[in-house]
Steps between C-alpha positions, in 0.01 A plus 500: 500500500666269751364499855681749720608486860411832656562633849302792637674658798222626719541574869155654517189295426317631198188365323650640181778242528339205675152511345565651157852510355632168633184302397506659152862399450430148627204467265749565218709205616766695691633410848461788745644523848418792728802553730567713805871565547468742786615251762815394314797629704718764342817322611624285208177598323572366154628174649167428673307212337192715440709745293705239316175332395394812311762419234266221378222737397436643154357825631472677832244773562604720792172607651554563871761238571716709731452831675726736306520735795607247765652232277679712242819295527303183424332654197831610349658159565198328349508717189870431449458126554220473243698707250801271545285189452320653197152455646256735332338739745207742503504815716832428667683829442592607855867550429389789282205607714574397861228736631234411245222473757582831662246774426767760556732332248214455248399865528848640456583270211174574320576872523845443360345336192263789435182375666285756677482426874313674780705758688688295753691539823744225584666385826641619730252788495214431741387834636134580432543873440786442254317230311171690481679810370650291218194288418199690641241330722378236486792297375560127469726290716627166371719241665800428283402133475142379495222357280123511464479861620631411844708777652348763272333786690357842434659745740298807601666590831814466705319245718425284191864512398610398846263205489632390162859517628418302812318235301802441276804556721727270299423630153592832338204708386456659159286814492319614184252764403138384487385466138127554466374203302204280422701215352841342481612304194700179503706387206623140479840467329664182384844498340455866413160454330170635629275209576193684624381813675221540756392765746451482874230691685536577870215387731272770647674697772854388408764638268678167455393302196655165602268207451609377844355822646168460316596665170326396179670379179342657195548512125735783394394751236663464159585873501777443751658194335759683287632722781501224762689277256769765461521554876518129573770454236705757692465288816641202313801711401540597862446165668521231223337216698336225296158507668352782703225761512539874508245728667409853385262742672287729283466850651134580450537874443794501257470149350872452560634154585734455793716194554433347842679164511584168337397165644711191429251264670163597350193290545323384182144407576157476351442871559798584278372267230157651520641853474740438210381191319864383506610163639815613677561153646493342156730768356742451790512123429562582133787724601661233717485260207645765267789569736585127498442435132 
């Protein structure tokens, strides 16, 4: 196919983008620019030269180009501009899902589409006795926005809850029952199709399975593939982003899967390739070419 001009909107530095996806696309003969639009002023946003220049691209992959919480007006203006100029986009659906990165939003929407979620208590409730009566103790506290397990705490006492609230004064907290588990499972979805599945093992002494917190990426058992595929397909019905991962926690006593979150900015590294045998970077490049074919 003809060489493409591709823009990746990425406010946050990511080896997935700079060291893997962009080089792979360039090796295929495509031009790739990694752009940070966070400093573009909101006033006359679509008239700014950085935004007008986007009309010259064949494809734009919205990775972490703007903070949807603080720059929501920019995101909506950007989406409308690219639609008007007929530039193909990937993962730019914030008019439909303006709170896509919110754990509270994700949890409520997943439940609406029939996914099993942990028992949850939402803001404005913040009283320890009330929460513990609903969820038992310990329970999990999560900041509404956050990645890599940051802001996720196991709450065993009123003092621990107070600490969690003081450490995140600007963010609402989502409270959920603690699901006893040995593993979480991550499903990579692209255009509604299941790309690969792997499992995440928490490090010793921690309940969080995030790789950033020392969690291990392991090969998933085939016995769970059919059910996880059905559950992940439900997440696509609920959220319909082009590229994302969905996480599910396996309760170790009942073998039930619980939806925990989606991640629109997943990292794709060697550990994922080792665990799944799937070249996600290559498949992503294939998808970009397919979108533009």
